[in-house]
C-alpha positions in Angstrom: -15.9 17.3 -50.8 -18.8 16.0 -48.8 -19.5 17.3 -45.3 -18.3 14.9 -42.6 -17.9 14.9 -38.8 -15.1 13.5 -36.7 -15.4 12.2 -33.1 -13.0 10.6 -30.7 -12.2 10.6 -27.0 -11.5 14.0 -25.4 -8.1 12.8 -24.2 -6.0 9.9 -25.5 -2.9 8.9 -23.5 -0.6 6.3 -25.1 2.7 4.7 -24.5 4.4 2.2 -22.1 3.6 3.1 -18.5 0.8 5.5 -19.3 -1.5 3.8 -16.8 0.4 5.8 -14.2 -1.3 8.9 -15.4 -4.8 7.7 -14.4 -4.9 9.5 -11.1 -4.2 12.8 -12.9 -7.1 12.2 -15.3 -9.4 11.4 -12.4 -8.5 14.7 -10.7 -9.0 16.6 -14.0 -12.6 15.2 -14.2 -13.2 16.2 -10.6 -14.4 12.8 -9.5 -14.5 11.6 -5.9 -16.1 8.2 -6.1 -15.0 5.7 -8.7 -16.5 2.4 -9.8 -14.1 0.1 -11.7 -15.9 -2.1 -14.3 -14.2 -5.3 -15.3 -14.5 -9.0 -15.6 -14.0 -11.7 -13.0 -10.6 -12.8 -14.2 -9.1 -9.3 -14.3 -10.7 -8.4 -11.0 -8.4 -11.1 -9.4 -5.3 -9.9 -11.3 -2.7 -7.5 -10.2 -3.9 -5.0 -12.9 -7.1 -3.9 -11.2 -5.2 -3.7 -7.9 -2.7 -1.4 -9.7 -5.6 0.9 -10.7 -6.9 0.9 -7.1 -3.5 1.6 -5.6 -3.0 4.6 -7.9 -6.3 6.1 -6.8 -6.7 5.4 -3.0 -3.7 7.5 -1.9 -5.3 10.5 -3.6 -8.3 10.1 -1.2 -10.6 8.6 -3.7 -13.2 6.0 -2.9 -12.9 3.1 -5.3 -15.6 0.4 -5.8 -15.7 -2.7 -8.0 -18.1 -4.2 -10.5 -16.6 -7.4 -11.7 -19.4 -9.3 -13.4 -18.8 -8.5 -17.0 -19.1 -11.5 -19.2 -17.7 -12.3 -22.7 -20.1 -11.0 -25.4 -22.0 -9.1 -22.7 -25.8 -9.2 -22.5 -28.3 -6.5 -22.0 -29.0 -7.8 -18.6 -25.4 -7.3 -17.4 -25.6 -3.6 -18.3 -28.7 -3.4 -16.0 -26.7 -5.0 -13.2 -23.9 -2.5 -13.7 -26.3 0.4 -13.7 -27.7 -0.9 -10.3 -24.1 -1.0 -9.0 -23.6 2.6 -10.1 -26.7 3.6 -8.3 -25.8 1.8 -5.1 -22.2 3.1 -5.1 -23.1 6.7 -5.8 -20.1 7.0 -8.1 -19.4 9.9 -10.3 -16.8 8.2 -12.6 -16.5 4.8 -14.2 -13.1 3.3 -15.0 -13.5 0.4 -17.5 -10.6 -2.0 -17.3 -10.5 -4.9 -19.8 -11.4 -5.7 -23.4 -14.3 -4.4 -25.4 -16.8 -6.2 -23.2 -15.9 -4.3 -20.1 -15.6 -1.0 -21.9 -18.9 -1.5 -23.7 -20.7 -2.4 -20.5 -19.3 0.7 -18.7 -20.3 3.0 -21.6 -23.8 1.6 -21.8 -24.3 1.6 -18.1 -23.0 5.2 -17.8 -25.8 6.6 -20.0 -28.4 4.3 -18.5 -27.6 5.6 -15.0 -28.3 9.2 -16.0 -31.1 8.8 -18.4 -33.1 6.1 -16.7 -35.5 3.7 -18.3 -34.4 0.3 -19.7 -31.4 -0.6 -21.8 -33.6 -1.6 -24.7 -34.8 2.1 -24.9 -31.5 3.1 -26.2 -30.6 0.3 -28.7 -30.2 2.0 -32.0 -28.7 5.2 -33.4 -28.8 8.5 -31.5 -31.5 7.5 -29.0 -29.6 8.6 -25.9 -30.9 12.1 -24.9 -28.4 13.1 -22.2 -24.7 12.5 -21.4 -23.8 9.7 -19.0 -21.3 9.5 -16.1 -17.8 10.1 -17.4 -15.9 7.0 -18.4 -12.1 6.4 -18.4 -11.4 3.4 -20.7 -8.3 1.3 -20.0 -8.1 -1.5 -22.7 -6.1 -4.6 -21.9 -6.5 -6.1 -25.4 -5.4 -4.7 -28.8 -8.5 -5.2 -30.9 -11.8 -3.6 -30.2 -11.0 0.0 -30.2 -14.0 0.6 -27.9 -12.0 3.1 -25.9 -12.5 5.7 -28.7 -15.9 4.7 -30.2 -19.5 5.9 -29.8 -20.7 2.3 -29.9 -21.6 -0.4 -27.4 -22.3 -3.9 -28.8 -24.5 -6.1 -26.6 -26.1 -9.5 -26.9 -29.8 -9.9 -26.8 -30.1 -13.4 -25.4 -33.8 -13.8 -26.1 -33.5 -13.0 -29.8 -30.0 -14.6 -30.2 -28.6 -11.5 -31.9 -26.1 -8.8 -31.1 -27.4 -5.2 -31.0 -25.7 -1.8 -31.1 -26.2 1.3 -29.1 -24.7 4.3 -31.0 -24.4 7.7 -29.5 -21.7 10.4 -29.2 -22.4 10.3 -25.5 -20.9 6.8 -25.4 -17.4 8.0 -26.3 -15.2 7.7 -23.2 -13.8 11.0 -21.9 -10.3 9.5 -21.5 -8.6 6.6 -23.2 -5.4 5.2 -21.6 -3.7 2.9 -24.1 -0.8 1.3 -22.3 0.7 -1.6 -24.3 2.2 -3.1 -21.1 -1.3 -4.1 -20.1 -1.6 -6.4 -23.2 1.5 -8.5 -22.5 -0.4 -11.1 -20.5 -2.8 -11.8 -23.3 -2.5 -15.5 -24.3 -1.7 -16.1 -28.0 -5.2 -17.1 -29.1 -6.7 -13.9 -27.7 -3.9 -11.8 -29.1 -4.6 -13.4 -32.5 -8.4 -13.0 -32.3 -8.3 -9.4 -31.1 -5.6 -8.5 -33.7 -7.8 -9.8 -36.5 -10.7 -7.9 -35.1 -8.6 -4.7 -35.3 -7.7 -5.6 -38.9 -11.4 -6.0 -39.8 -12.2 -2.6 -38.3 -9.5 -1.0 -40.3 -10.4 -2.7 -43.6 -14.1 -2.0 -43.2 -13.5 1.6 -42.3 -11.3 2.1 -45.3 -13.8 0.7 -47.8 -16.9 2.2 -46.1 -19.1 4.5 -48.1 -18.6 7.0 -45.3 -14.8 6.9 -45.4 -13.0 10.3 -45.4 -9.5 11.4 -45.9 -8.9 11.4 -42.2 -10.3 7.9 -41.6 -8.4 6.6 -44.7 -5.1 7.7 -43.2 -5.9 6.1 -39.9 -7.2 2.8 -41.3 -4.3 2.3 -43.7 -1.7 2.9 -41.0 -3.6 0.4 -38.8 -3.5 -2.2 -41.6 0.2 -1.6 -42.1 1.0 -2.0 -38.4 -1.1 -5.1 -38.0 0.4 -6.9 -41.0 3.9 -6.3 -39.7 3.4 -6.9 -36.0 0.5 -9.4 -35.3 2.5 -12.5 -36.0 5.3 -11.4 -33.7 2.8 -10.4 -30.9 1.2 -13.9 -31.1 4.4 -15.8 -31.3 6.3 -13.8 -28.7 4.0 -11.9 -26.4 6.9 -10.3 -24.5 8.0 -8.4 -27.6 7.2 -4.9 -26.5 7.7 -3.3 -29.9 5.1 -5.6 -31.4 2.7 -5.1 -28.5 3.1 -1.3 -28.7 2.5 -1.3 -32.4 -0.6 -3.6 -32.1 -2.0 -1.3 -29.3 -1.5 1.7 -31.6 -3.1 -0.2 -34.6 -6.1 -1.1 -32.6 -6.5 2.5 -31.4 -6.1 3.9 -35.0 -8.6 1.4 -36.4 -11.0 2.2 -33.6 -10.9 5.9 -34.4 -11.3 5.2 -38.1 -14.4 3.0 -37.8 -15.9 5.2 -35.1 -16.3 7.8 -37.8 -16.5 5.8 -41.1 -18.4 2.8 -39.6 -18.0 -0.9 -40.2 -20.0 -2.9 -42.7 -21.0 -6.3 -44.0 -18.4 -8.3 -42.1 -19.8 -7.2 -38.8 -23.4 -7.6 -40.0 -22.7 -11.2 -40.9 -20.6 -11.8 -37.8 -23.3 -10.8 -35.3 -25.6 -13.8 -35.9 -22.5 -16.1 -35.9 -21.5 -14.7 -32.5 -24.9 -14.7 -31.0 -26.1 -18.1 -32.1 -22.9 -20.1 -31.8 -21.2 -18.0 -29.1 -18.2 -17.4 -31.2 -15.9 -14.6 -29.8 -16.4 -11.4 -31.7 -12.8 -11.2 -33.1 -13.0 -14.8 -34.4 -16.4 -14.2 -36.0 -15.1 -11.2 -37.8 -11.9 -12.9 -38.9 -13.5 -16.0 -40.3 -15.8 -14.0 -42.5 -13.4 -11.2 -43.5 -11.9 -12.8 -46.6 -15.2 -14.1 -48.0 -17.0 -10.7 -47.6 -14.0 -9.0 -49.1 -14.2 -11.4 -52.1 -17.8 -10.0 -52.6 -16.9 -6.4 -52.0 -13.7 -6.0 -54.1 -15.6 -5.1 -57.3 -17.0 -2.1 -55.6 -13.7 -0.5 -54.7 -10.9 -2.1 -56.6 -8.4 0.7 -56.3 -8.7 0.7 -52.6 -8.1 -3.0 -52.5 -4.8 -2.5 -54.3 -3.8 0.2 -51.8 -4.7 -2.2 -48.9 -2.6 -4.9 -50.5 0.4 -2.6 -50.5 -0.2 -1.7 -46.9 -0.1 -5.4 -46.1 3.3 -5.6 -47.7 2.3 -7.2 -51.0 4.3 -6.2 -54.1 1.4 -5.3 -56.4 2.6 -2.1 -58.0 2.9 -3.8 -61.4 -0.4 -5.7 -61.1 -3.8 -4.7 -62.3 -6.2 -3.5 -59.7 -8.2 -6.8 -60.0 -5.1 -9.0 -59.5 -3.9 -6.8 -56.7 -7.3 -7.2 -55.0 -6.9 -11.0 -55.0 -3.4 -10.6 -53.5 -4.9 -8.6 -50.6 -7.5 -11.3 -49.9 -4.7 -14.0 -50.0 -2.7 -12.0 -47.6 -5.6 -11.9 -45.1 -6.0 -15.7 -45.3 -2.2 -16.1 -44.8 -2.2 -13.9 -41.8 -5.2 -15.8 -40.3 -3.4 -19.1 -41.0 -0.2 -17.9 -39.4 -1.8 -16.8 -36.2 -4.1 -19.8 -36.1 -7.5 -18.2 -36.4 -10.0 -20.4 -38.2 -10.7 -19.9 -41.9 -14.0 -21.7 -42.0 -17.1 -21.6 -39.9 -17.4 -25.4 -39.7 -14.4 -25.3 -37.4 -16.6 -23.3 -35.1 -19.5 -25.8 -35.1 -21.6 -24.1 -37.7 -23.7 -26.3 -40.0 -25.2 -25.7 -43.4 -28.7 -25.9 -41.9 -28.0 -22.8 -39.8 -27.2 -20.6 -42.8 -30.7 -19.5 -43.9 -31.6 -18.3 -40.4 -28.3 -16.5 -40.0 -28.8 -14.8 -43.3 -32.3 -13.7 -42.3 -30.8 -12.2 -39.1 -27.9 -10.5 -40.9 -30.0 -8.8 -43.5 -31.9 -7.0 -40.7 -28.7 -5.3 -39.5 -29.3 -2.4 -41.9 -27.2 0.1 -39.8 -24.0 -1.7 -40.9 -25.1 -3.0 -44.3 -25.7 0.6 -45.3 -22.0 1.3 -45.0 -21.0 -1.5 -47.3 -19.6 -0.6 -50.8 -21.8 -3.2 -52.4 -25.5 -3.8 -51.7 -26.4 -7.3 -50.4 -29.5 -9.5 -50.8 -30.4 -12.4 -48.5 -29.3 -14.8 -51.2 -25.9 -13.1 -51.5 -25.4 -13.3 -47.8 -26.3 -17.0 -47.9 -23.7 -17.5 -50.6 -21.0 -15.7 -48.5 -21.8 -17.9 -45.5 -21.6 -21.0 -47.7 -18.2 -20.0 -49.0 -17.1 -19.4 -45.5 -18.5 -22.7 -44.2 
């Protein structure tokens, strides 16, 4: 057995109504001044006010940074770091999707380590811990509440970049499925397919372990059985609860096993065509898996069974095809695009995207099959 490490948030609180426990967790961390990090839409919603109302009676000073943008840029992290400095806060509470949580995580270490955000892009470049972060996800997809990763857009280079450090893992994750009920269907679908991608890539990663396999497979099972209902009937709390748990499990899995070629190919798509991260992952997932299946056929059969496919009597190769078909059917059912042309991508863009993707070696190294630039082009062409 190879040596492996396992990281996750120090405290994970789950279940309906778990947001009510936030004041207890703030007290446990000994914080007195809090900065809530969120986006402009959520800042005007009752959710952020609920967080504030839970903290102010305890004598806590609560500030607000509400400038987080979709697919957040390096610059927005610098703005958040400045807000931290001006507020003098000793705790960040990130409320929102992966964008808000990633900004809070990155700004927390920037605030204590100094320098510029570009100094810490890469793996294990953060020398010291940041300000503690409590992550409160309002979507069921990114898993950022339990990962050591922050994904940020470099606007100048039109590419997404990752900051990876154990210091980025939030101290507390509060996963309350009630907070996801107001997600519209298209966001529910995109974030759900994002969680599926995390689980699948963690399961077939070259760094997968017994622990991450268990988490990833359960996430795949939960998503295949609940995403359609969550999209079609957002008030179904069983589906919402199961999707929140699936996202959390997938997040823990990929935080340790890593994601791979789907994400590497999705980053240029998201950066150059401003495609939401979950949609970019979803549209590429089946085509990257078609390439990968020969590398881990037995695992593809197991994933097919987790998706509910009856493949016990099929060969591993035939079962792998069934798994890919099930991904496409799920995407079709929840109305997430199956082709990049639906997102405005043209054939002329493919060579440049491939050149960008091949440089994302941190993720490609986790893939069960090695990729060349020409092979990446072929995958993009099939996905077009």
